[in-house]
N, C-alpha and C positions, 0 to 999 in steps of 0.2 A: 622556118625554113631557112635562113638568113645563114646559123649556125651550118645547115646541112650541107650549104650550096659551096664548101668547105669541100666537100668531097668529090664533088665533078657537077653532072648536067641537072636542072634539075626544070620540072615544068612549071612554065605560069603557075598562079594561082588560083586561077579562076578556071586552067582543067584539072588541076589535082584534088580538088575537089568532088570531082569525079568517075579518079581512080579507088582502084577496087579493094589495097590497101588503105585507103583512109574509110571506107565502107565497114572492113573488116574490124579498126582497128576501134572506131566508131560503136558498131554492133555488141562487139568486147566489151567497152564501157559500160553500155545499157546493161548488160549481161551481170555483170561484177557489181554494179548498182542493186539492180534488182537480187542479187543472192547474199547481198548486204542488209536488205530492207529497209533498201532507202524510200522506195514508195509511199507517198504522204508523206515523204517525212524530207527527199531534199530532190535538187532537182536532176536531172537526168538525160545525157545527149543532147544539151543544150548550151554549147560550145560555141565563144563567138571568132570570127576569124579577123582581124582588126581589116581596116579600111581607111590608110590615111586619105586618100583622095573625096571619100564619102563619110566622113564624121556626124554629118546629119543624120543618112539615111541608115548607117550603120545604126545609130543611139535609135533610131525609129524602130526599127527591125526586131533588138534588143528588147524593150520596154515590151513588144509584143510578146516575146517568150512567156512571161508568168501567165499571158493570159489564152495562150494556148490550150 
């Protein structure tokens, strides 16, 4: 996000995650992972958005990903 801000106005991170372009990007990543044979071998679609003001909550959430 920081690098992209040099291009102009940018949505806040909390709103950015709800944008259609992000959903399409993540859906594509999952499609590519499935096509490459990752099911059962790698984690697909569990990216992490850093939250510097809530590191403890972020880590709790991240630890829960493999359990999902």
